[in-house]
DRENVEX-731631 format. One record per residue: x, y, z of N, C-alpha, C in turn; residue number from 1; residue in one letter. Coordinates in nm, 4 decimals. Each point is the difference from the previous one (the first is absolute). Example, Ala and Ser with C-alpha at 12.3 -4.5 7.8 and 13.67 -1.06 7.14 Angstrom:
2
1.3190;-0.5690;0.7800;-0.0890;0.1190;0.0000;0.0900;0.1200;0.0000;1;A
-0.0350;0.1050;-0.0720;0.0820;0.1190;0.0060;-0.0770;0.1090;0.0730;2;S
# end
This chain:
231
8.3245;10.2573;11.8618;-0.0375;-0.0843;-0.1121;-0.0559;0.0872;-0.1125;1;M
0.0437;-0.0251;-0.1218;-0.0475;0.0764;-0.1139;-0.1388;-0.0466;-0.0428;2;F
-0.0680;0.0841;-0.0759;-0.1249;-0.0403;-0.0622;0.0288;-0.1142;-0.0963;3;R
-0.0936;-0.0921;-0.0102;0.0209;-0.1122;-0.0915;-0.0358;0.0377;-0.1432;4;T
-0.1059;0.0809;-0.0174;-0.0488;0.0366;-0.1333;-0.0345;0.1483;-0.0023;5;K
-0.0079;0.0543;-0.1214;-0.0420;0.1395;-0.0168;-0.0721;0.0098;-0.1344;6;I
-0.1020;0.0829;-0.0070;-0.0752;0.0127;-0.1248;0.0628;0.1050;-0.0904;7;T
-0.0311;-0.0102;-0.1291;0.0512;0.0981;-0.0954;-0.0563;0.1377;0.0290;8;K
-0.1254;0.0045;0.0454;-0.0603;0.1294;0.0344;0.0770;0.0675;0.1131;9;D
0.0423;-0.0773;0.0976;0.0773;0.0557;0.1109;0.1356;0.0513;-0.0489;10;E
0.0624;-0.0765;-0.0873;0.1296;0.0415;-0.0547;-0.0136;0.1312;-0.0769;11;V
-0.1074;0.0109;-0.0778;-0.0179;0.1186;-0.0839;-0.0184;0.1290;0.0802;12;N
-0.0368;-0.0125;0.1277;-0.0171;0.1184;0.0844;0.1315;0.0468;0.0625;13;L
0.1055;-0.0795;-0.0163;0.1278;0.0317;0.0623;0.0822;0.0975;-0.0845;14;M
0.0877;0.0775;0.0640;0.0868;0.0904;-0.0769;0.0977;-0.0790;-0.0866;15;P
0.0301;0.0527;-0.1174;0.0897;-0.0677;-0.0934;0.1449;0.0198;0.0434;16;V
0.0789;-0.1071;-0.0119;0.1413;0.0068;0.0334;0.0827;-0.0176;-0.1274;17;V
0.1099;0.0748;-0.0109;0.0930;-0.0116;-0.1117;0.1428;-0.0013;0.0524;18;L
0.0856;-0.0724;-0.0680;0.1424;0.0012;0.0322;0.0518;0.1420;-0.0215;19;F
0.0649;0.0567;0.1005;0.0480;0.1374;-0.0079;0.1527;0.0091;-0.0035;20;E
0.0657;-0.1171;-0.0121;0.1456;0.0006;-0.0018;0.0561;0.0275;-0.1382;21;G
0.1273;-0.0291;-0.0157;0.0701;0.0226;-0.1264;-0.0294;-0.1136;-0.0976;22;K
-0.0239;0.0351;-0.1249;-0.0213;-0.0989;-0.1057;0.1087;0.0145;-0.1050;23;I
0.0651;-0.1112;-0.0322;0.1035;0.0000;-0.1026;-0.0422;-0.0911;-0.1143;24;T
-0.0103;0.0564;-0.1189;-0.0318;-0.0785;-0.1190;0.1274;-0.0651;-0.0530;25;L
-0.0049;-0.1299;-0.0191;0.1123;-0.0730;-0.0584;-0.0445;-0.0398;-0.1407;26;V
0.0271;0.0893;-0.0941;-0.0477;-0.0181;-0.1370;0.1133;0.0030;-0.1017;27;D
0.1218;-0.0140;0.0511;0.1190;0.0000;-0.0852;0.1004;-0.0973;0.0601;28;D
0.0752;-0.0705;-0.0833;0.0933;-0.1012;0.0493;0.1021;0.0570;0.0973;29;L
0.0366;0.1257;-0.0171;0.1010;0.0613;0.0866;-0.0511;0.0211;0.1427;30;S
-0.1309;-0.0071;0.0201;-0.0580;0.0258;0.1323;-0.0185;-0.1261;0.0831;31;K
0.0201;-0.1160;-0.0610;-0.0309;-0.1260;0.0681;0.0928;-0.0255;0.1182;32;I
0.1296;0.0005;-0.0233;0.0949;-0.0322;0.1070;-0.0087;0.0951;0.1182;33;Q
-0.0072;0.1350;-0.0217;-0.0156;0.0904;0.1158;-0.1273;-0.0283;0.0802;34;P
-0.1095;-0.0349;-0.0699;-0.1254;-0.0291;0.0699;0.0128;-0.1256;0.0850;35;A
0.0579;-0.1051;-0.0572;0.0173;-0.1257;0.0733;0.0938;0.0198;0.1181;36;I
0.1055;0.0768;-0.0204;0.0962;0.0251;0.1082;-0.0682;0.0699;0.1173;37;A
-0.0890;0.0939;-0.0303;-0.0716;0.0711;0.1061;-0.0971;-0.0933;0.0717;38;E
-0.0692;-0.0841;-0.0749;-0.0954;-0.0924;0.0604;0.0685;-0.1044;0.0875;39;L
0.1217;-0.0363;-0.0340;0.0729;-0.1006;0.0780;0.0377;0.0493;0.1396;40;R
-0.0191;0.1267;0.0257;0.0256;0.0541;0.1335;-0.1134;-0.0367;0.0962;41;K
-0.1107;-0.0488;-0.0535;-0.1162;-0.0348;0.0819;-0.0091;-0.1507;0.0182;42;S
-0.0428;-0.0406;0.1168;-0.0179;-0.1427;0.0301;-0.1375;-0.0505;-0.0385;43;K
-0.0950;0.0924;-0.0142;-0.1371;-0.0390;-0.0353;-0.0586;0.1100;-0.0882;44;V
-0.0677;-0.0415;-0.1091;-0.0597;0.0954;-0.0930;-0.1390;-0.0490;-0.0401;45;V
-0.0808;0.0915;-0.0492;-0.1296;-0.0357;-0.0557;0.0093;-0.0082;-0.1508;46;G
-0.0698;-0.0956;-0.0603;0.0053;-0.0137;-0.1455;-0.1399;-0.0165;-0.0576;47;I
-0.0127;0.0387;-0.1262;-0.1253;-0.0168;-0.0726;0.0324;0.0113;-0.1485;48;D
-0.0950;-0.0329;-0.0853;0.0188;0.0148;-0.1437;-0.1254;0.0587;-0.0626;49;T
0.0167;0.0563;-0.1167;-0.1131;0.0476;-0.0795;0.0153;-0.0523;-0.1421;50;E
-0.1116;-0.0298;-0.0631;-0.0017;-0.0501;-0.1371;-0.1006;0.0794;-0.0815;51;T
0.0374;0.0301;-0.1229;-0.0928;0.0708;-0.0889;-0.1292;-0.0799;-0.0108;52;K
-0.1135;0.0618;0.0275;-0.1261;-0.0752;-0.0042;-0.0370;-0.0388;-0.1424;53;P
-0.0681;-0.1117;-0.0115;-0.0492;-0.0455;-0.1293;-0.1516;-0.0024;0.0037;54;S
-0.0608;0.0581;-0.0997;-0.1455;0.0039;-0.0059;-0.0525;-0.0897;-0.1132;55;F
0.0906;-0.0862;-0.0515;-0.0367;-0.0933;-0.1056;0.0236;-0.1418;0.0487;56;T
-0.1016;-0.0835;-0.0093;0.0120;-0.1388;0.0455;0.1133;-0.0709;-0.0745;57;R
0.0849;-0.0692;0.0777;0.1094;-0.0754;-0.0593;0.1271;0.0795;-0.0207;58;G
-0.0043;0.1296;0.0290;0.1186;0.0847;-0.0141;0.0602;0.0270;0.1372;59;T
0.1279;-0.0298;0.0151;0.0680;0.0190;0.1275;0.1290;0.0790;-0.0218;60;Y
0.0436;0.0657;0.1055;0.1234;0.0779;-0.0074;0.0962;-0.0453;0.1091;61;H
0.1280;0.0199;-0.0236;0.1004;-0.0269;0.1033;-0.0035;0.1111;0.1047;62;K
0.0607;-0.0268;0.1140;0.0083;0.0998;0.1065;0.0689;0.1258;-0.0531;63;V
-0.0625;0.1144;0.0241;0.0533;0.1268;-0.0492;0.0882;0.0696;0.1026;64;S
-0.0320;-0.0212;0.1287;0.0636;0.0786;0.1056;0.0210;-0.0852;0.1248;65;L
0.1164;0.0145;0.0626;0.0259;-0.0609;0.1306;0.0270;0.1127;0.0983;66;V
-0.0771;0.0033;0.1087;0.0198;0.1005;0.1032;0.0684;-0.0649;0.1201;67;Q
0.1071;0.0595;0.0472;0.0670;-0.0481;0.1206;0.0196;0.1201;0.0916;68;I
-0.0517;-0.0108;0.1223;-0.0047;0.1174;0.0874;0.0541;-0.0264;0.1397;69;S
0.0708;0.0987;0.0518;0.0294;0.0075;0.1429;-0.1091;0.0887;0.0594;70;T
0.0131;0.0394;0.1236;-0.1021;0.0853;0.0599;0.0004;0.1411;-0.0567;71;L
0.1122;0.0426;-0.0595;0.0054;0.1373;-0.0483;0.0536;0.0170;-0.1426;72;D
0.0262;-0.1105;-0.0692;0.0542;0.0109;-0.1358;-0.0474;-0.1194;-0.0821;73;H
-0.0669;0.0299;-0.1119;-0.0503;-0.1063;-0.0869;0.0643;0.0094;-0.1378;74;C
0.0455;-0.1146;-0.0508;0.0604;-0.0076;-0.1326;-0.0981;-0.0684;-0.0944;75;F
-0.0235;0.0632;-0.1142;-0.0918;-0.0541;-0.1001;0.0809;-0.0476;-0.1205;76;L
0.0110;-0.1315;-0.0148;0.0764;-0.0599;-0.1095;-0.0941;-0.0205;-0.1188;77;F
0.0225;0.0747;-0.1072;-0.0860;-0.0060;-0.1180;0.0500;-0.1100;-0.0941;78;R
-0.0533;-0.1192;0.0191;0.0486;-0.1145;-0.0762;-0.0288;0.0124;-0.1491;79;L
-0.1035;0.0723;-0.0362;-0.0287;0.0186;-0.1417;0.1080;0.0832;-0.0692;80;N
0.0842;0.0670;0.0802;0.1097;0.0791;-0.0559;0.1367;-0.0622;0.0234;81;K
0.0164;-0.0727;0.1104;0.1324;-0.0552;0.0335;-0.0004;-0.1521;0.0033;82;I
-0.1120;-0.0612;-0.0390;-0.0177;-0.1443;0.0094;0.0088;-0.0420;0.1477;83;D
0.0406;-0.1219;0.0284;0.0119;-0.0476;0.1384;0.1486;-0.0215;0.0265;84;F
0.0681;0.1022;0.0518;0.1457;-0.0076;0.0145;0.0449;-0.1073;0.0982;85;P
0.1153;-0.0584;-0.0269;0.0548;-0.1061;0.0854;0.0188;0.0492;0.1429;86;A
0.0390;0.1261;0.0165;0.0228;0.0548;0.1344;-0.1285;0.0013;0.0819;87;A
-0.1120;0.0242;-0.0661;-0.1287;-0.0011;0.0708;-0.0395;-0.1424;0.0369;88;L
0.0223;-0.0937;-0.0913;-0.0290;-0.1408;0.0285;0.0852;-0.0496;0.1165;89;A
0.1261;0.0403;0.0030;0.0894;-0.0395;0.1094;-0.0469;0.0591;0.1324;90;E
-0.0488;0.1228;-0.0034;-0.0505;0.0629;0.1221;-0.1209;-0.0769;0.0536;91;F
-0.0919;-0.0349;-0.0884;-0.1197;-0.0729;0.0414;0.0317;-0.1428;0.0448;92;L
0.1182;-0.0483;-0.0368;0.0441;-0.1344;0.0392;0.0911;0.0014;0.1219;93;S
0.0266;0.1165;0.0542;0.0921;0.0143;0.1129;-0.0686;-0.0433;0.1297;94;D
0.0524;-0.1033;0.0634;-0.0597;-0.0513;0.1235;0.0200;0.0924;0.1193;95;E
0.0896;0.0958;-0.0118;0.0298;0.0896;0.1118;-0.0923;0.1210;0.0067;96;N
-0.0821;0.0176;-0.1013;-0.0922;0.1140;-0.0030;-0.1421;-0.0527;-0.0079;97;I
-0.0828;0.0411;0.0955;-0.1384;-0.0475;0.0042;-0.0866;0.0873;-0.0905;98;K
-0.0774;-0.0651;-0.0859;-0.0893;0.0697;-0.0915;-0.1455;-0.0248;0.0407;99;K
-0.0751;0.1081;0.0215;-0.1371;-0.0095;0.0485;-0.0962;0.0433;-0.1096;100;I
-0.1034;-0.0794;-0.0226;-0.1002;0.0380;-0.0989;-0.1314;-0.0698;0.0273;101;G
-0.0959;0.0213;-0.0881;-0.1304;-0.0634;0.0128;-0.0324;-0.0721;-0.1301;102;L
-0.0475;-0.1234;0.0126;-0.0251;-0.0851;-0.1167;0.1279;-0.0110;-0.0827;103;S
0.1084;-0.0312;0.0689;0.1324;0.0010;-0.0621;0.0169;-0.1044;-0.1088;104;L
-0.0704;-0.1105;0.0127;0.0169;-0.1055;-0.1007;-0.0313;0.0527;-0.1392;105;R
-0.1066;0.0794;-0.0107;-0.0369;0.0561;-0.1302;0.1086;0.0934;-0.0517;106;D
0.0522;0.0859;0.0890;0.1049;0.0941;-0.0400;0.1251;-0.0732;-0.0463;107;D
0.0417;-0.0989;0.0769;0.1239;-0.0716;-0.0318;-0.0160;-0.0873;-0.1240;108;L
-0.1178;-0.0596;-0.0172;-0.0253;-0.0761;-0.1216;0.0051;0.0906;-0.1228;109;N
-0.0520;0.1207;0.0159;0.0047;0.0955;-0.1098;0.1421;0.0381;-0.0360;110;G
0.0839;0.0166;0.1003;0.1399;0.0350;-0.0256;0.0751;-0.1162;-0.0637;111;L
-0.0372;-0.1210;0.0354;0.0661;-0.1166;-0.0589;-0.0309;-0.0146;-0.1485;112;N
-0.1001;0.0702;-0.0492;-0.0284;-0.0023;-0.1424;0.0999;0.0849;-0.0776;113;K
0.0683;0.0908;0.0717;0.1090;0.0758;-0.0630;0.1194;-0.0928;-0.0166;114;H
0.0460;-0.0551;0.1118;0.0968;-0.1100;-0.0024;0.0018;-0.0667;0.1370;115;H
0.0383;-0.1258;0.0029;-0.0106;-0.0801;0.1227;0.0995;0.0467;0.1056;116;A
-0.0468;0.0033;0.1250;0.0866;0.0269;0.1151;-0.0663;-0.0615;0.1218;117;F
0.0742;-0.0094;0.1093;-0.0517;-0.0620;0.1219;-0.0083;0.1038;0.1117;118;K
-0.1173;0.0551;0.0230;-0.0148;0.0983;0.1086;0.0235;-0.0648;0.1361;119;P
0.0511;0.0786;0.0926;0.0302;-0.0525;0.1340;-0.0399;0.1001;0.1069;120;A
-0.0315;-0.0539;0.1193;-0.0336;0.0808;0.1177;-0.1141;0.0975;-0.0304;121;N
-0.1058;-0.0525;-0.0585;-0.1182;0.0799;-0.0324;-0.1129;-0.0339;0.0973;122;C
-0.0691;0.1004;0.0477;-0.1104;-0.0192;0.0947;-0.1270;0.0580;-0.0603;123;V
-0.1005;-0.0840;-0.0160;-0.1295;0.0439;-0.0505;-0.0891;0.0352;0.1188;124;D
-0.0451;0.1230;0.0045;-0.0832;0.0466;0.1112;-0.1233;-0.0872;0.0189;125;I
-0.0545;-0.0505;-0.1112;-0.1198;-0.0824;0.0094;0.0214;-0.1251;0.0852;126;Q
0.1244;-0.0452;0.0106;0.0286;-0.1228;0.0743;0.0188;0.0238;0.1497;127;T
0.0048;0.1264;0.0425;0.0285;0.0262;0.1420;-0.1104;0.0763;0.0734;128;I
-0.0903;0.0657;-0.0737;-0.0966;0.0864;0.0696;-0.0950;-0.0784;0.0907;129;V
-0.0316;-0.1242;-0.0376;-0.0924;-0.0778;0.0821;0.0551;-0.0241;0.1402;130;Q
0.1310;-0.0027;0.0127;0.0618;-0.0187;0.1318;-0.0281;0.1172;0.0937;131;S
-0.0485;0.1113;-0.0576;-0.0330;0.1177;0.0801;-0.1513;0.0249;0.0009;132;Y
-0.0762;-0.1000;-0.0467;-0.1458;0.0093;0.0051;-0.0637;0.0722;-0.1158;133;G
0.0763;0.0321;-0.1046;-0.0533;0.0716;-0.1156;-0.0358;-0.1006;-0.1086;134;I
-0.1232;0.0049;-0.0471;-0.0465;-0.0950;-0.0999;-0.0063;0.0595;-0.1403;135;L
0.0277;0.1284;-0.0145;0.0046;0.0620;-0.1321;0.1298;-0.0398;-0.0703;136;E
-0.0038;-0.0027;-0.1335;0.1181;-0.0373;-0.0778;0.0464;0.1087;-0.0958;137;L
-0.0808;0.1037;-0.0191;0.0365;0.1086;-0.0901;0.0842;0.1054;0.0703;138;G
0.0940;0.0582;-0.0726;0.0891;0.1006;0.0581;-0.0775;0.1183;0.0551;139;L
-0.0977;0.0476;-0.0763;-0.0754;0.1181;0.0414;-0.0714;-0.0219;0.1331;140;Q
-0.0652;-0.1148;0.0145;-0.0753;-0.0254;0.1226;0.0912;-0.0306;0.1190;141;K
0.1082;-0.0725;-0.0249;0.0945;-0.0274;0.1098;0.0596;0.1302;0.0511;142;I
0.0390;0.0872;-0.0920;0.0579;0.1290;0.0398;-0.1022;0.0827;0.0784;143;Y
-0.1252;-0.0026;-0.0460;-0.1043;0.0760;0.0680;-0.0210;-0.0490;0.1426;144;A
0.0025;-0.1311;0.0192;-0.0163;-0.0562;0.1343;0.1133;0.0438;0.0915;145;I
0.1226;-0.0010;-0.0526;0.1162;0.0317;0.0836;0.0177;0.1494;0.0253;146;L
-0.0267;0.0814;-0.1032;0.0383;0.1412;0.0085;-0.1159;0.0981;-0.0145;147;F
-0.1209;-0.0498;-0.0312;-0.1142;0.0899;-0.0108;0.0073;0.0951;-0.1177;148;G
0.0703;-0.0396;-0.1065;0.0124;0.0835;-0.1192;-0.0228;-0.0845;-0.1252;149;K
-0.0340;0.0690;-0.1090;-0.0353;-0.0679;-0.1245;0.1101;0.0151;-0.1040;150;K
0.0400;-0.1125;-0.0590;0.0915;0.0028;-0.1138;-0.0847;0.0130;-0.1262;151;I
0.0228;0.1049;-0.0769;-0.0760;0.0211;-0.1225;0.0396;-0.1019;-0.1062;152;S
-0.0993;-0.0468;-0.0760;0.0247;-0.0928;-0.1112;-0.0328;0.0653;-0.1340;153;K
-0.0041;0.1338;-0.0035;-0.0462;0.0710;-0.1191;0.0918;-0.0160;-0.1209;154;S
0.1285;-0.0309;0.0218;0.0946;-0.0095;-0.1109;0.0259;-0.1437;-0.0453;155;Q
-0.0678;-0.0958;0.0597;0.0333;-0.1410;-0.0230;-0.0079;-0.0394;-0.1469;156;R
-0.0996;0.0474;-0.0706;-0.0212;-0.0422;-0.1382;0.0519;0.1012;-0.1021;157;L
0.0932;0.0840;0.0406;0.0614;0.0932;-0.0943;0.1106;-0.0714;-0.0780;158;T
0.0516;0.0649;-0.1020;0.1022;-0.0606;-0.0846;0.1382;0.0131;0.0634;159;N
0.0534;-0.1121;0.0483;0.1294;0.0013;0.0677;0.1172;-0.0026;-0.0978;160;W
-0.0306;0.0036;-0.1289;0.1061;0.0076;-0.0994;-0.0022;0.1330;-0.0750;161;E
-0.0673;0.0989;0.0583;0.0046;0.1338;-0.0566;0.1454;0.0473;-0.0101;162;N
0.0332;0.0804;-0.1006;0.1378;0.0523;-0.0101;0.0465;0.0645;0.1300;163;P
-0.0888;0.0727;0.0655;0.0308;0.0616;0.1286;-0.1108;-0.0352;0.0993;164;E
0.0380;-0.0444;0.1177;-0.1002;-0.0250;0.1038;-0.0393;0.1314;0.0650;165;L
-0.1301;0.0183;0.0203;-0.0465;0.1225;0.0649;0.0385;-0.0009;0.1476;166;T
-0.0079;0.1157;0.0620;0.0254;0.0093;0.1439;-0.0971;-0.0884;0.0769;167;E
-0.1259;-0.0024;-0.0452;-0.1008;-0.0819;0.0664;0.0337;-0.1487;-0.0110;168;Q
0.0457;-0.0438;-0.1158;0.0395;-0.1399;-0.0173;0.1178;-0.0344;0.0906;169;Q
0.0980;0.0874;0.0049;0.1186;-0.0257;0.0819;-0.0367;-0.0112;0.1475;170;Q
-0.0845;0.0906;0.0481;-0.0396;-0.0024;0.1413;-0.0824;-0.1242;0.0317;171;R
-0.0896;-0.0357;-0.0913;-0.0821;-0.1195;0.0192;0.0887;-0.1237;0.0096;172;Y
0.0917;-0.0151;-0.0956;0.0874;-0.1178;-0.0032;0.0863;-0.0067;0.1247;173;A
0.0566;0.1125;0.0392;0.0854;0.0036;0.1190;-0.0802;-0.0315;0.1256;174;A
-0.1228;0.0477;0.0066;-0.0828;-0.0192;0.1192;-0.0245;-0.1477;0.0270;175;T
-0.0284;-0.0774;-0.1036;-0.0291;-0.1420;0.0209;0.1192;-0.0752;0.0586;176;D
0.1202;0.0250;-0.0523;0.1190;-0.0682;0.0524;0.0301;0.0466;0.1424;177;A
-0.0090;0.1295;0.0225;0.0254;0.0586;0.1319;-0.1020;-0.0486;0.1027;178;W
-0.1268;-0.0085;-0.0416;-0.1057;-0.0440;0.0916;0.0225;-0.1437;0.0442;179;A
0.0454;-0.0861;-0.0913;0.0292;-0.1394;0.0374;0.1073;-0.0046;0.1086;180;S
0.1024;0.0815;-0.0158;0.1068;0.0063;0.1003;-0.0538;0.0518;0.1326;181;L
-0.0813;0.1055;-0.0044;-0.0588;0.0548;0.1222;-0.0831;-0.1038;0.0738;182;Q
-0.0814;-0.0714;-0.0741;-0.0853;-0.1031;0.0611;0.0859;-0.1038;0.0700;183;I
0.1019;-0.0480;-0.0685;0.0867;-0.1039;0.0571;0.0667;0.0494;0.1288;184;Y
0.0568;0.1187;-0.0045;0.0703;0.0522;0.1183;-0.0964;0.0200;0.1166;185;L
-0.1217;0.0438;-0.0291;-0.0992;0.0176;0.1066;-0.0374;-0.1342;0.0618;186;Q
-0.0231;-0.0994;-0.0846;-0.0363;-0.1321;0.0519;0.1129;-0.0604;0.0822;187;L
0.1226;0.0214;-0.0428;0.1147;-0.0551;0.0736;0.0150;0.0637;0.1380;188;M
-0.0601;0.1159;0.0185;0.0059;0.0655;0.1310;-0.1142;-0.0434;0.0915;189;S
-0.0922;-0.0805;-0.0560;-0.1158;-0.0469;0.0752;0.0191;-0.1456;0.0418;190;E
-0.0772;-0.0401;0.1005;0.0047;-0.1378;0.0463;-0.0982;-0.0854;-0.0791;191;K
0.0465;-0.1148;-0.0471;-0.0882;-0.0909;-0.0725;-0.1055;-0.0577;0.0937;192;K
-0.1155;-0.0336;-0.0570;-0.1044;-0.0647;0.0786;0.0354;-0.1470;0.0213;193;L
-0.0582;-0.0568;0.1034;0.0181;-0.1425;0.0240;-0.0856;-0.0791;-0.0988;194;T
0.0306;-0.1269;-0.0157;-0.0794;-0.0847;-0.0892;-0.1452;-0.0035;0.0456;195;K
-0.0216;-0.0033;0.1308;-0.1356;-0.0026;0.0539;-0.0763;0.1264;-0.0396;196;K
0.0670;0.1144;0.0085;-0.0640;0.1263;-0.0374;-0.0332;0.0026;-0.1497;197;Q
0.0931;-0.0468;-0.0812;-0.0214;-0.0021;-0.1449;-0.1143;-0.0937;-0.0366;198;I
-0.0023;-0.1173;0.0614;-0.1075;-0.0974;-0.0259;-0.1364;0.0596;0.0360;199;D
-0.0060;0.0743;0.1095;-0.1263;0.0615;0.0421;-0.0461;0.1027;-0.1027;200;K
0.0944;0.0786;-0.0523;-0.0325;0.1003;-0.1022;-0.0513;-0.0674;-0.1266;201;I
0.0674;-0.1072;-0.0413;-0.0398;-0.0718;-0.1213;-0.1378;-0.0635;0.0154;202;L
-0.0267;-0.0547;0.1185;-0.1309;-0.0604;0.0252;-0.1104;0.1056;-0.0033;203;Q
0.0268;0.1150;0.0609;-0.0980;0.1086;0.0008;-0.0258;0.0507;-0.1415;204;Q
0.1067;0.0105;-0.0786;-0.0141;0.0466;-0.1378;-0.0815;-0.0995;-0.0825;205;H
0.0276;-0.1295;0.0188;-0.0746;-0.1033;-0.0726;-0.1483;0.0050;0.0356;206;A
-0.0294;0.0226;0.1297;-0.1386;0.0100;0.0454;-0.0689;0.1200;-0.0643;207;L
0.0677;0.1141;-0.0035;-0.0570;0.1213;-0.0595;-0.0254;-0.0201;-0.1495;208;E
0.0928;-0.0668;-0.0681;-0.0168;-0.0251;-0.1429;-0.1191;-0.0929;-0.0260;209;Q
-0.0173;-0.1011;0.0861;-0.1126;-0.0919;-0.0145;-0.1324;0.0732;0.0228;210;R
-0.0038;0.0837;0.1015;-0.1211;0.0764;0.0275;-0.0327;0.0943;-0.1152;211;E
0.1034;0.0602;-0.0588;-0.0208;0.0907;-0.1126;-0.0572;-0.0745;-0.1207;212;L
0.0555;-0.1186;-0.0270;-0.0513;-0.0799;-0.1115;-0.1463;-0.0389;0.0224;213;R
-0.0329;-0.0353;0.1248;-0.1378;-0.0386;0.0320;-0.0945;0.1186;-0.0175;214;E
0.0433;0.1195;0.0394;-0.0811;0.1193;-0.0163;-0.0220;0.0310;-0.1475;215;Q
0.1075;-0.0148;-0.0803;-0.0113;0.0259;-0.1433;-0.0943;-0.1000;-0.0658;216;Q
0.0083;-0.1265;0.0419;-0.0877;-0.1036;-0.0552;-0.1453;0.0279;0.0370;217;M
-0.0200;0.0405;0.1253;-0.1358;0.0304;0.0445;-0.0570;0.1192;-0.0761;218;A
0.0836;0.0983;-0.0279;-0.0455;0.1176;-0.0743;-0.0380;-0.0373;-0.1426;219;S
0.0809;-0.0874;-0.0629;-0.0304;-0.0429;-0.1362;-0.1303;-0.0798;-0.0046;220;R
-0.0185;-0.0864;0.1007;-0.1227;-0.0801;0.0048;-0.1224;0.0892;0.0207;221;E
0.0153;0.1004;0.0862;-0.1111;0.0919;0.0251;-0.0348;0.0777;-0.1258;222;A
0.1041;0.0415;-0.0731;-0.0236;0.0753;-0.1248;-0.0675;-0.0885;-0.1035;223;A
0.0423;-0.1284;-0.0060;-0.0584;-0.0933;-0.0952;-0.1470;-0.0267;0.0332;224;A
-0.0299;-0.0159;0.1300;-0.1383;-0.0251;0.0428;-0.0891;0.1189;-0.0308;225;N
0.0548;0.1206;0.0220;-0.0770;0.1209;-0.0289;-0.0300;0.0119;-0.1480;226;Q
0.0961;-0.0395;-0.0830;-0.0177;0.0037;-0.1441;-0.1078;-0.0995;-0.0441;227;E
0.0012;-0.1195;0.0634;-0.0992;-0.1023;-0.0327;-0.1425;0.0467;0.0331;228;D
-0.0158;0.0644;0.1149;-0.1341;0.0415;0.0426;-0.0526;0.1189;-0.0820;229;T
0.0923;0.0716;-0.0644;-0.0435;0.1161;-0.0788;-0.0407;-0.0371;-0.1408;230;S
0.0265;-0.1280;-0.0387;-0.0341;-0.0432;-0.1357;-0.1489;-0.0376;-0.0091;231;I
# end
């Protein structure tokens, strides 16, 4: 049985993991079809997206990058340079290829702002981890529980529409898509917990959360009482 939760402090003590496979930038229309043809050789892939961050309220950007990865080869589709090609939309709509990601609804909604399409055979890791006793929902913490390594988030708020993506940006982007695939394949090799086991975990977690809230309330009351007596 896996750990149900993990703290950020524990994650930060773990060695950092990076995708070490081949990365192919798809930043020109001539590169789209060869990339899709190569990806179609796989029955299951990991996917993720990146968007140029906005630091101004009310300002939003379209998806800048789509990452699609096998275990050893990741393709980075630079939508800010090639738009959202029909071949990529068709790939994401292909029922014969399983696409694995985390918080996929946000990614797919973002892509639909480029133009409408109907994604198919997509699996969101957040919807399956509880069946294995994991209560975390973030990619970094789920990966840490399964593999004992830390996915760095240092490049998350960099400019994904830079004329050239740095090596660090490329590795970061590829790692997230690859990690989603790794998590899925690892979970598929494990036995799911029974409903009784899951219910017991959820009950224990609810009890711990209630006790934590009570401790926090007691601490606040004690601090307030101490403040009153010092006046």
